[in-house]
C-alpha positions, 0 to 999 in steps of 0.5 A: 515455441511454448508460450510464456507462463501466465501469472494472473494477479487479482487485487482490490480497489485501493492503492494498498492492494494495487501498489504491491500488485504492480511491483510483482507484475513488474518483476514477473514481466522482467522474468519473461512471464506474461501478466494479467491483472483482474480487478474491478472499476475501482481498482482500474483507477490505479492501473496507470502505473502498471506496465503497458504489457499487463493485460487488465481484466475487469470483473464483476465485484461487490462488497457488503460494506457499501450501499443500501439493503437492495445493493447488499442483497445483490452482492452474492449474485454479482460475486457469482457472476464474477466467478463464472466469468473468471472460470471461463477466462482461466479456461481460455488462457490457463495461468501457471499461477494465480496470486491475490492481494486482497480486496473483494475484487480478488474473490472471482479469480481466487475462487475460479483458481480453486475450482480449476485446481490451479496453483494459487497464493495470497499476499497480505500487506497488513499486520492483520488478515483482511476479510477476503484473504482470511477467507482463502488462507486455508485454500491456497498454496502459500500465504505471503506476509508483508508485515511480521508477525501477522496472526494466521489461522491455525495450521496456516504457515506464513512466509515473511516476504515483506511488502513489494514496492514499485520500481519508482520506490525501489529506484530511491531505496536508501536515498541519502537523507538530508537532515533538517538543518539547512535553509529549506525544509520539505514536509510530505503529507498524505493520507492514502492514495486519495488523501484523508479528511482528518489529516487535511483538517489537522495538519495545516493548523499544526503547521501554522502553529510552528515557530516562525523560524521553522515555518518560514523555511517550510515547503509542503506537499499535501495530498488531499481530497479534491473537495478539500483542496481549496480550504487546505491550500488557503490554510497554508497560504494564511500561515505564509507557507508555500504548499502544493496540494493535489488529490494524487501525486504521481511522483510521490516517491520522489517527494518522500525521498526529498522530505525531511519529515513525512506525515501520513496514514500507516497503510502497509504500502506507505510503511513499506515506502518509508522504510525502503527509502528511509524517512522519519515519519509521524503516523496516524493510523486510520481508526476505522481500519479492520481489526485496527490493522494500521496500528499493527502496521506502524508497530515496527517503525514506532518500536525502532524509533523511526516513527511517532504514532498518534492515534486518531482519537488523540490527534489535534493541531496543537499536539501535532505541531509540537511533534513536528517541531520536535523532529524538524528542530532536532537534526540529530533526532531526525537523522536517527529516525531516518536510519531506523526506518531504513533498517526496517526496510525489505527492498528485496520483498518483490524478489522474495514474493516472485520466488514463491510464485516461480516455485509454485508454478514449477513444483518438483513433480512438474505438474501444474495441477494438484 
């Protein structure tokens, strides 16, 4: 009996790359494929949610964005070593398709796929192509876009799939929203997969400034960096607000579904989770994001009335507190925002991307090489 087809997924070391990669892995396993994940040590930190059937391969990877002069000089050598290793691996167990999700760790697998002329595609989560995806956009068989529209190089046609969400998010798609009119209020706060300092600097102070009638009903789940944990927890305690603070919540989708309001960055996965579940949000785009792509990610939710966007340069506790109070103090407004968010969701994004992969691996002429 022929072996099941193999999908090689290549993804970088952030939750924004790894979560949609996980969603595709789950879908392709369900279709009877074998799946391997190619990533580096940073990416491996996010693999605890991947199905156990996914084989994890760590590759040599490097970026020019970190390290000193000597480290930057070593980048080409490390990348070349990673590509050679990937070529050997792909020859030993030839994939039917290779899909990259961006980030420097995806370079070895995509470059090796190009060398071996294997069917390959990329998925861009953000509203602006990342550096690695921009490098490969002209050299792959498809470019799938999670945010629409995403500007692409001349001659490159994008497929609007939306951003795949993990099964734990999809299980809560369209979960009923409870407007903030009851006795208990839940606020979910996170700044990416490991928290964000500027959010930890601002949100506890904003909560402390809320009217007492709101503040006494509030329960907060706040994802903060480990080094910020104690001061964030102390700030909420000083305000008399019950808060759970952690560097990572494995059950974040459940906390989003139970929240009346979410405050977070506008990373592509965060925006996708908010829209699939359907929750009102205050979005704070990461100011240093390449080409300001987090502002592009937030645009659809903002224009639909689902989210309030506050640029990082304009963020302070007093103005943020006013926005929190405006949403939590007006149940009808919060409910409209939740409905607007849900209308932006693409819950079948994973299936759309999986269909592209399946078509790529089985072209009409029946060949696996071009």
